[in-house]
TORPA-4810 file (N, C-alpha, C, O; in nm, 3 decimals):
<nodes>
NODE_1_6.019_13.179_3.724_5.944_13.112_3.618_6.044_13.030_3.539_6.151_13.079_3.500_I
NODE_2_6.009_12.909_3.515_6.098_12.820_3.443_6.028_12.777_3.315_5.913_12.732_3.318_V
NODE_3_6.097_12.791_3.203_6.038_12.746_3.077_6.015_12.597_3.086_6.106_12.522_3.121_F
NODE_4_5.895_12.553_3.055_5.864_12.411_3.070_5.854_12.340_2.936_5.926_12.243_2.912_K
NODE_5_5.767_12.386_2.848_5.748_12.315_2.722_5.677_12.405_2.623_5.625_12.510_2.659_E
NODE_6_5.675_12.364_2.499_5.603_12.436_2.394_5.480_12.354_2.357_5.487_12.231_2.347_E
NODE_7_5.370_12.421_2.337_5.247_12.356_2.294_5.220_12.404_2.152_5.198_12.523_2.129_V
NODE_8_5.221_12.311_2.058_5.200_12.342_1.916_5.296_12.450_1.867_5.259_12.529_1.780_E
NODE_9_5.416_12.456_1.920_5.523_12.546_1.879_5.492_12.695_1.892_5.579_12.776_1.863_D
NODE_10_5.375_12.734_1.934_5.340_12.876_1.941_5.285_12.916_2.077_5.254_13.034_2.096_K
NODE_11_5.270_12.825_2.171_5.209_12.856_2.299_5.299_12.812_2.414_5.275_12.708_2.475_H
NODE_12_5.403_12.889_2.444_5.492_12.849_2.552_5.421_12.850_2.686_5.334_12.933_2.712_P
NODE_13_5.460_12.758_2.771_5.409_12.751_2.908_5.525_12.781_3.003_5.636_12.731_2.983_L
NODE_14_5.501_12.860_3.103_5.602_12.893_3.201_5.550_12.854_3.338_5.434_12.882_3.371_F
NODE_15_5.634_12.790_3.417_5.594_12.739_3.547_5.666_12.816_3.656_5.789_12.814_3.663_N
NODE_16_5.591_12.885_3.741_5.650_12.951_3.857_5.665_12.843_3.963_5.566_12.789_4.012_I
NODE_17_5.789_12.811_3.998_5.814_12.701_4.089_5.849_12.745_4.230_5.836_12.666_4.323_Q
NODE_18_5.894_12.868_4.247_5.933_12.913_4.381_5.920_13.063_4.390_5.907_13.132_4.289_E
NODE_19_5.924_13.113_4.512_5.914_13.257_4.534_6.032_13.327_4.467_6.138_13.268_4.450_A
NODE_20_6.012_13.451_4.431_6.115_13.528_4.362_6.235_13.553_4.452_6.222_13.577_4.571_A
NODE_21_6.352_13.545_4.391_6.477_13.582_4.458_6.509_13.724_4.417_6.486_13.762_4.302_E
NODE_22_6.562_13.805_4.509_6.600_13.942_4.471_6.703_13.939_4.358_6.794_13.855_4.357_P
NODE_23_6.688_14.030_4.263_6.784_14.042_4.153_6.784_14.186_4.106_6.701_14.266_4.149_S
NODE_24_6.877_14.218_4.020_6.886_14.355_3.970_6.759_14.389_3.893_6.712_14.311_3.811_A
NODE_25_6.705_14.507_3.920_6.582_14.550_3.855_6.603_14.685_3.791_6.683_14.765_3.841_A
NODE_26_6.534_14.714_3.682_6.544_14.844_3.620_6.503_14.955_3.718_6.423_14.932_3.809_P
NODE_27_6.557_15.072_3.697_6.525_15.186_3.782_6.376_15.214_3.778_6.315_15.207_3.671_V
NODE_28_6.316_15.245_3.892_6.175_15.279_3.899_6.084_15.158_3.915_5.963_15.172_3.904_G
NODE_29_6.140_15.042_3.940_6.059_14.921_3.950_6.083_14.852_4.083_6.095_14.729_4.088_S
NODE_30_6.090_14.927_4.191_6.124_14.874_4.322_6.030_14.765_4.369_6.073_14.676_4.443_Q
NODE_31_5.904_14.767_4.332_5.807_14.670_4.381_5.814_14.537_4.308_5.762_14.437_4.358_R
NODE_32_5.876_14.533_4.194_5.885_14.410_4.116_6.026_14.357_4.126_6.116_14.404_4.056_F
NODE_33_6.046_14.260_4.213_6.181_14.214_4.245_6.195_14.066_4.209_6.109_13.985_4.241_I
NODE_34_6.304_14.033_4.142_6.343_13.894_4.127_6.288_13.819_4.008_6.312_13.699_3.996_G
NODE_35_6.216_13.884_3.920_6.158_13.811_3.807_6.194_13.873_3.671_6.126_13.847_3.572_R
NODE_36_6.299_13.953_3.667_6.332_14.020_3.541_6.380_13.920_3.435_6.351_13.939_3.317_W
NODE_37_6.451_13.815_3.475_6.492_13.713_3.378_6.368_13.641_3.323_6.360_13.612_3.204_D
NODE_38_6.273_13.614_3.412_6.148_13.550_3.369_6.071_13.640_3.275_6.016_13.594_3.175_S
NODE_39_6.067_13.769_3.307_5.998_13.865_3.221_6.061_13.865_3.082_5.990_13.868_2.981_M
NODE_40_6.192_13.862_3.076_6.261_13.862_2.948_6.227_13.737_2.867_6.214_13.744_2.744_A
NODE_41_6.212_13.624_2.933_6.179_13.499_2.862_6.038_13.505_2.804_6.015_13.460_2.692_R
NODE_42_5.943_13.560_2.879_5.805_13.573_2.829_5.802_13.675_2.714_5.738_13.651_2.612_V
NODE_43_5.871_13.787_2.732_5.877_13.888_2.626_5.935_13.827_2.499_5.886_13.853_2.389_E
NODE_44_6.039_13.747_2.513_6.102_13.682_2.398_6.004_13.588_2.327_6.001_13.583_2.204_S
NODE_45_5.926_13.515_2.405_5.826_13.425_2.345_5.723_13.504_2.266_5.685_13.465_2.156_A
NODE_46_5.677_13.616_2.322_5.577_13.698_2.255_5.637_13.761_2.130_5.575_13.761_2.024_I
NODE_47_5.756_13.815_2.143_5.823_13.876_2.027_5.850_13.772_1.919_5.856_13.805_1.800_E
NODE_48_5.866_13.646_1.960_5.889_13.537_1.864_5.763_13.487_1.796_5.769_13.395_1.715_G
NODE_49_5.649_13.548_1.828_5.525_13.514_1.759_5.423_13.437_1.841_5.317_13.402_1.789_G
NODE_50_5.451_13.410_1.968_5.353_13.339_2.050_5.226_13.422_2.062_5.232_13.540_2.094_A
NODE_51_5.114_13.360_2.037_4.984_13.428_2.050_4.923_13.403_2.187_4.834_13.477_2.230_K
NODE_52_4.970_13.300_2.256_4.922_13.269_2.390_5.040_13.220_2.473_5.122_13.142_2.426_A
NODE_53_5.047_13.267_2.595_5.151_13.225_2.688_5.083_13.185_2.817_5.000_13.260_2.870_V
NODE_54_5.117_13.068_2.868_5.059_13.022_2.994_5.157_13.041_3.108_5.274_13.003_3.097_G
NODE_55_5.111_13.098_3.217_5.189_13.112_3.339_5.116_13.029_3.445_4.999_13.055_3.473_I
NODE_56_5.183_12.930_3.502_5.116_12.848_3.601_5.209_12.816_3.716_5.331_12.830_3.704_F
NODE_57_5.153_12.774_3.826_5.231_12.738_3.943_5.143_12.735_4.065_5.023_12.762_4.057_G
NODE_58_5.202_12.700_4.177_5.127_12.691_4.303_5.075_12.828_4.346_5.125_12.932_4.304_A
NODE_59_4.975_12.825_4.429_4.914_12.946_4.482_5.015_13.027_4.563_5.097_12.971_4.636_S
NODE_60_5.010_13.159_4.550_5.090_13.247_4.633_5.230_13.277_4.584_5.308_13.340_4.656_G
NODE_61_5.265_13.234_4.464_5.401_13.255_4.415_5.416_13.381_4.329_5.526_13.412_4.284_L
NODE_62_5.308_13.453_4.307_5.319_13.580_4.236_5.285_13.578_4.089_5.328_13.666_4.015_G
NODE_63_5.208_13.480_4.044_5.172_13.472_3.902_5.090_13.593_3.859_5.120_13.655_3.756_K
NODE_64_4.988_13.627_3.936_4.902_13.740_3.899_4.980_13.870_3.901_4.967_13.952_3.810_T
NODE_65_5.062_13.891_4.004_5.143_14.012_4.011_5.240_14.019_3.893_5.261_14.125_3.835_F
NODE_66_5.298_13.905_3.859_5.389_13.898_3.744_5.318_13.941_3.616_5.372_14.020_3.538_F
NODE_67_5.198_13.890_3.594_5.125_13.923_3.472_5.082_14.070_3.472_5.081_14.133_3.367_V
NODE_68_5.048_14.124_3.588_5.016_14.267_3.596_5.138_14.350_3.557_5.126_14.448_3.484_H
NODE_69_5.255_14.312_3.606_5.378_14.383_3.570_5.407_14.369_3.421_5.447_14.466_3.356_Q
NODE_70_5.387_14.249_3.367_5.406_14.227_3.224_5.315_14.319_3.144_5.358_14.383_3.048_L
NODE_71_5.187_14.325_3.184_5.093_14.412_3.115_5.132_14.558_3.124_5.124_14.630_3.024_G
NODE_72_5.175_14.604_3.241_5.217_14.743_3.258_5.337_14.773_3.169_5.345_14.880_3.109_A
NODE_73_5.428_14.679_3.160_5.546_14.697_3.074_5.503_14.706_2.928_5.553_14.790_2.852_T
NODE_74_5.409_14.620_2.889_5.364_14.619_2.750_5.285_14.745_2.715_5.290_14.790_2.600_M
NODE_75_5.213_14.802_2.811_5.137_14.924_2.785_5.226_15.046_2.771_5.190_15.141_2.702_L
NODE_76_5.342_15.045_2.835_5.427_15.165_2.836_5.548_15.157_2.745_5.620_15.256_2.733_T
NODE_77_5.572_15.044_2.682_5.691_15.030_2.598_5.675_15.106_2.467_5.564_15.125_2.417_T
NODE_78_5.785_15.148_2.413_5.785_15.213_2.282_5.820_15.112_2.172_5.813_15.145_2.053_M
NODE_79_5.857_14.991_2.210_5.892_14.886_2.115_5.765_14.832_2.050_5.684_14.768_2.117_D
NODE_80_5.747_14.858_1.922_5.623_14.820_1.854_5.598_14.669_1.851_5.482_14.627_1.842_E
NODE_81_5.702_14.588_1.857_5.682_14.443_1.852_5.627_14.390_1.984_5.579_14.277_1.990_T
NODE_82_5.635_14.470_2.090_5.593_14.424_2.222_5.482_14.510_2.281_5.424_14.473_2.383_F
NODE_83_5.452_14.624_2.220_5.354_14.718_2.275_5.212_14.664_2.257_5.182_14.596_2.159_A
NODE_84_5.125_14.697_2.353_4.984_14.662_2.343_4.900_14.787_2.360_4.944_14.888_2.416_I
NODE_85_4.779_14.778_2.311_4.685_14.889_2.313_4.600_14.886_2.440_4.578_14.990_2.503_E
NODE_86_4.551_14.768_2.477_4.463_14.753_2.593_4.484_14.616_2.656_4.526_14.521_2.590_K
NODE_87_4.453_14.608_2.786_4.458_14.482_2.859_4.318_14.451_2.910_4.250_14.539_2.963_I
NODE_88_4.275_14.328_2.893_4.147_14.282_2.946_4.173_14.171_3.046_4.220_14.063_3.008_F
NODE_89_4.144_14.196_3.176_4.164_14.096_3.280_4.033_14.020_3.302_3.929_14.080_3.328_F
NODE_90_4.041_13.889_3.291_3.925_13.801_3.306_3.952_13.703_3.419_4.067_13.664_3.442_L
NODE_91_3.848_13.663_3.488_3.862_13.577_3.605_3.788_13.446_3.584_3.669_13.445_3.553_E
NODE_92_3.859_13.335_3.601_3.797_13.203_3.596_3.741_13.167_3.732_3.817_13.149_3.827_G
NODE_93_3.610_13.157_3.743_3.549_13.127_3.873_3.557_12.978_3.902_3.606_12.900_3.821_S
NODE_94_3.509_12.939_4.018_3.509_12.798_4.057_3.392_12.721_3.997_3.381_12.600_4.019_N
NODE_95_3.305_12.788_3.921_3.192_12.718_3.858_3.243_12.637_3.740_3.306_12.691_3.650_R
NODE_96_3.216_12.509_3.740_3.258_12.428_3.626_3.154_12.431_3.514_3.189_12.421_3.397_S
NODE_97_3.029_12.446_3.551_2.923_12.453_3.450_2.901_12.599_3.409_2.906_12.689_3.493_E
NODE_98_2.878_12.621_3.282_2.847_12.756_3.235_2.966_12.849_3.223_2.949_12.971_3.222_G
NODE_99_3.086_12.793_3.213_3.206_12.877_3.204_3.205_12.962_3.076_3.249_13.077_3.078_A
NODE_100_3.154_12.907_2.967_3.148_12.983_2.841_3.059_13.105_2.858_3.098_13.216_2.820_Y
NODE_101_2.940_13.087_2.915_2.849_13.200_2.938_2.911_13.302_3.031_2.896_13.423_3.011_G
NODE_102_2.979_13.254_3.133_3.046_13.345_3.227_3.153_13.428_3.155_3.164_13.549_3.178_E
NODE_103_3.231_13.364_3.069_3.333_13.437_2.994_3.270_13.538_2.900_3.319_13.650_2.887_L
NODE_104_3.160_13.501_2.833_3.093_13.595_2.743_3.043_13.716_2.821_3.055_13.829_2.773_M
NODE_105_2.988_13.695_2.940_2.943_13.806_3.024_3.059_13.899_3.059_3.047_14.021_3.051_D
NODE_106_3.172_13.840_3.098_3.287_13.921_3.134_3.340_14.000_3.015_3.371_14.118_3.026_Q
NODE_107_3.350_13.934_2.899_3.400_14.002_2.779_3.307_14.115_2.738_3.353_14.224_2.705_L
NODE_108_3.177_14.090_2.741_3.082_14.195_2.701_3.096_14.317_2.792_3.098_14.430_2.743_E
NODE_109_3.104_14.295_2.921_3.119_14.407_3.017_3.249_14.483_2.994_3.250_14.606_2.995_K
NODE_110_3.358_14.410_2.974_3.487_14.476_2.953_3.490_14.553_2.821_3.539_14.666_2.816_L
NODE_111_3.439_14.492_2.715_3.437_14.560_2.585_3.352_14.686_2.593_3.389_14.790_2.538_F
NODE_112_3.239_14.679_2.660_3.153_14.796_2.677_3.226_14.904_2.759_3.226_15.021_2.722_H
NODE_113_3.286_14.863_2.869_3.355_14.958_2.958_3.468_15.031_2.887_3.490_15.149_2.912_R
NODE_114_3.538_14.962_2.798_3.651_15.022_2.729_3.616_15.069_2.588_3.704_15.082_2.502_F
NODE_115_3.488_15.093_2.564_3.438_15.149_2.438_3.478_15.067_2.315_3.506_15.123_2.209_S
NODE_116_3.480_14.937_2.331_3.504_14.848_2.218_3.369_14.800_2.169_3.334_14.683_2.182_E
NODE_117_3.293_14.893_2.111_3.153_14.865_2.076_3.138_14.754_1.973_3.046_14.672_1.985_N
NODE_118_3.224_14.749_1.874_3.211_14.644_1.772_3.237_14.505_1.833_3.171_14.408_1.795_S
NODE_119_3.331_14.496_1.927_3.357_14.367_1.992_3.243_14.329_2.086_3.204_14.213_2.094_L
NODE_120_3.189_14.428_2.155_3.076_14.405_2.245_2.954_14.355_2.168_2.883_14.266_2.215_S
NODE_121_2.930_14.411_2.051_2.816_14.370_1.970_2.829_14.225_1.923_2.730_14.153_1.914_Q
NODE_122_2.952_14.183_1.894_2.973_14.043_1.852_2.934_13.949_1.966_2.869_13.847_1.944_I
NODE_123_2.973_13.983_2.087_2.941_13.899_2.203_2.790_13.891_2.224_2.737_13.784_2.251_I
NODE_124_2.721_14.005_2.211_2.575_14.009_2.236_2.492_13.949_2.123_2.380_13.904_2.147_R
NODE_125_2.544_13.946_2.001_2.467_13.906_1.884_2.454_13.753_1.877_2.545_13.685_1.831_N
NODE_126_2.341_13.702_1.923_2.316_13.558_1.921_2.261_13.511_1.786_2.272_13.393_1.752_Q
NODE_127_2.201_13.601_1.710_2.140_13.563_1.582_2.248_13.533_1.478_2.244_13.427_1.415_R
NODE_128_2.345_13.624_1.459_2.448_13.605_1.357_2.563_13.516_1.404_2.630_13.452_1.323_D
NODE_129_2.586_13.513_1.535_2.697_13.435_1.592_2.643_13.350_1.706_2.670_13.378_1.823_Y
NODE_130_2.567_13.245_1.673_2.498_13.169_1.777_2.589_13.079_1.860_2.558_13.050_1.975_P
NODE_131_2.700_13.035_1.803_2.786_12.941_1.874_2.924_12.996_1.901_2.960_13.102_1.850_G
NODE_132_3.000_12.925_1.981_3.133_12.973_2.020_3.231_12.982_1.904_3.316_13.071_1.903_P
NODE_133_3.220_12.893_1.807_3.314_12.896_1.695_3.291_13.019_1.608_3.385_13.089_1.573_I
NODE_134_3.164_13.045_1.573_3.132_13.163_1.492_3.171_13.292_1.566_3.224_13.385_1.505_E
NODE_135_3.144_13.296_1.696_3.174_13.414_1.777_3.326_13.437_1.783_3.373_13.549_1.766_K
NODE_136_3.402_13.331_1.807_3.548_13.342_1.816_3.609_13.383_1.682_3.699_13.467_1.678_A
NODE_137_3.561_13.323_1.573_3.613_13.358_1.442_3.587_13.505_1.410_3.675_13.574_1.358_Q
NODE_138_3.467_13.553_1.442_3.433_13.691_1.414_3.512_13.786_1.503_3.558_13.891_1.456_T
NODE_139_3.530_13.751_1.630_3.614_13.834_1.718_3.757_13.841_1.665_3.817_13.948_1.661_L
NODE_140_3.811_13.726_1.625_3.948_13.724_1.575_3.962_13.811_1.451_4.061_13.883_1.436_A
NODE_141_3.864_13.805_1.361_3.867_13.890_1.242_3.858_14.037_1.279_3.929_14.120_1.223_E
NODE_142_3.770_14.070_1.373_3.751_14.210_1.414_3.874_14.264_1.485_3.914_14.379_1.465_E
NODE_143_3.934_14.181_1.569_4.054_14.225_1.641_4.171_14.237_1.543_4.252_14.329_1.553_I
NODE_144_4.179_14.142_1.449_4.283_14.145_1.347_4.421_14.151_1.408_4.458_14.067_1.491_G
NODE_145_4.497_14.248_1.368_4.635_14.263_1.416_4.646_14.361_1.533_4.757_14.398_1.572_E
NODE_146_4.533_14.403_1.588_4.540_14.496_1.702_4.612_14.430_1.819_4.585_14.314_1.850_R
NODE_147_4.702_14.502_1.882_4.777_14.444_1.995_4.698_14.453_2.125_4.712_14.548_2.201_P
NODE_148_4.615_14.352_2.150_4.536_14.345_2.273_4.586_14.229_2.357_4.625_14.125_2.304_L
NODE_149_4.586_14.248_2.490_4.629_14.143_2.581_4.509_14.097_2.662_4.443_14.177_2.727_L
NODE_150_4.481_13.967_2.657_4.374_13.907_2.737_4.439_13.822_2.845_4.512_13.728_2.814_F
NODE_151_4.412_13.854_2.971_4.469_13.781_3.084_4.357_13.702_3.149_4.258_13.759_3.196_V
NODE_152_4.373_13.570_3.153_4.276_13.482_3.217_4.335_13.437_3.350_4.416_13.344_3.354_F
NODE_153_4.296_13.501_3.458_4.345_13.463_3.590_4.258_13.349_3.643_4.137_13.349_3.622_D
NODE_154_4.319_13.255_3.708_4.251_13.138_3.764_4.184_13.054_3.656_4.080_12.993_3.681_N
NODE_155_4.241_13.050_3.539_4.187_12.970_3.429_4.182_12.822_3.467_4.100_12.746_3.414_F
NODE_156_4.270_12.782_3.558_4.273_12.640_3.599_4.140_12.596_3.657_4.110_12.476_3.659_E
NODE_157_4.059_12.690_3.705_3.926_12.655_3.758_3.835_12.599_3.649_3.737_12.531_3.680_N
NODE_158_3.866_12.627_3.525_3.785_12.579_3.414_3.842_12.453_3.350_3.794_12.408_3.246_W
NODE_159_3.945_12.394_3.413_4.009_12.275_3.360_3.972_12.152_3.441_3.938_12.161_3.559_L
NODE_160_3.978_12.037_3.376_3.955_11.912_3.448_4.090_11.857_3.497_4.193_11.923_3.481_D
NODE_161_4.089_11.740_3.555_4.210_11.679_3.607_4.317_11.652_3.503_4.435_11.642_3.537_G
NODE_162_4.277_11.639_3.379_4.371_11.616_3.270_4.414_11.744_3.200_4.476_11.739_3.094_G
NODE_163_4.383_11.859_3.260_4.417_11.991_3.208_4.350_12.023_3.075_4.404_12.097_2.993_F
NODE_164_4.230_11.966_3.055_4.148_12.002_2.939_4.036_12.092_2.987_3.993_12.083_3.102_S
NODE_165_3.989_12.179_2.899_3.880_12.270_2.933_3.753_12.187_2.950_3.714_12.112_2.861_I
NODE_166_3.688_12.202_3.067_3.569_12.122_3.100_3.448_12.155_3.013_3.382_12.065_2.961_K
NODE_167_3.420_12.283_2.998_3.301_12.328_2.926_3.328_12.316_2.775_3.416_12.385_2.724_D
NODE_168_3.253_12.231_2.702_3.280_12.211_2.559_3.262_12.340_2.477_3.333_12.360_2.379_P
NODE_169_3.168_12.427_2.516_3.150_12.553_2.444_3.271_12.644_2.465_3.319_12.707_2.370_L
NODE_170_3.320_12.651_2.588_3.438_12.733_2.617_3.559_12.678_2.542_3.640_12.753_2.489_L
NODE_171_3.571_12.547_2.539_3.681_12.483_2.468_3.679_12.521_2.320_3.783_12.559_2.265_K
NODE_172_3.564_12.511_2.256_3.551_12.549_2.116_3.590_12.696_2.095_3.661_12.729_1.999_D
NODE_173_3.543_12.783_2.184_3.570_12.926_2.172_3.719_12.954_2.183_3.776_13.022_2.097_F
NODE_174_3.784_12.902_2.289_3.926_12.928_2.312_4.012_12.870_2.201_4.104_12.936_2.153_I
NODE_175_3.983_12.748_2.160_4.063_12.684_2.055_4.047_12.755_1.921_4.142_12.759_1.842_E
NODE_176_3.931_12.811_1.895_3.909_12.882_1.768_3.972_13.020_1.771_4.029_13.065_1.672_T
NODE_177_3.963_13.086_1.885_4.018_13.222_1.898_4.169_13.217_1.883_4.235_13.320_1.890_L
</nodes>
C-alpha cells in the first residue's frame, strides 16, 4: 500500500499497487505476510484523527484481506487510541440505482444482528428521519465517540467514472456521516 494523497486533510487514501512482498511479521500472524509497514501507515492515519481511510487498487491484490486483518488488530488491541468495539462489513453491489436503499438495508440488518437497537431504529424510522442527511446526522450523534469500524467493500461499484458517488441520496448520507 502506498500513501497517495490526503482528501480534506482527514481522509487519507492508500493505493495497493502490487502483491505483498514477504517481510517480518509479528509472532502469531503467519497468514498476514508483507503488509506490516502498510498496516502501520493506516494505523498512524487513524491515530492521527482520520475518520475515514480509503484502500484502493486493482482486483486480487489483497485489499479485503488487508482490511480484515486491520479490523482484527483493532478489535484485539489494548491501545485505546486504536481499539474498536465492533466492525460492520458492508458490500457495494454492482447496482448503480438504489445504492442508498441497499446500504440502509445492510445497515439495518447488521445493527439488528449485533443488538444495536437504537441505531437500527434510526435506519427504520422514516417519519422522523425521512432523508439521508437527517438519518446520517442522527446516526453520527447516536454513535458519538464510540469506536466503531465501518468497512465498505467494493465501494467503487457505487462510483461513477469521475470517482463521485452516483446515487445522490447515498452521496448526501456518506458526506454527512
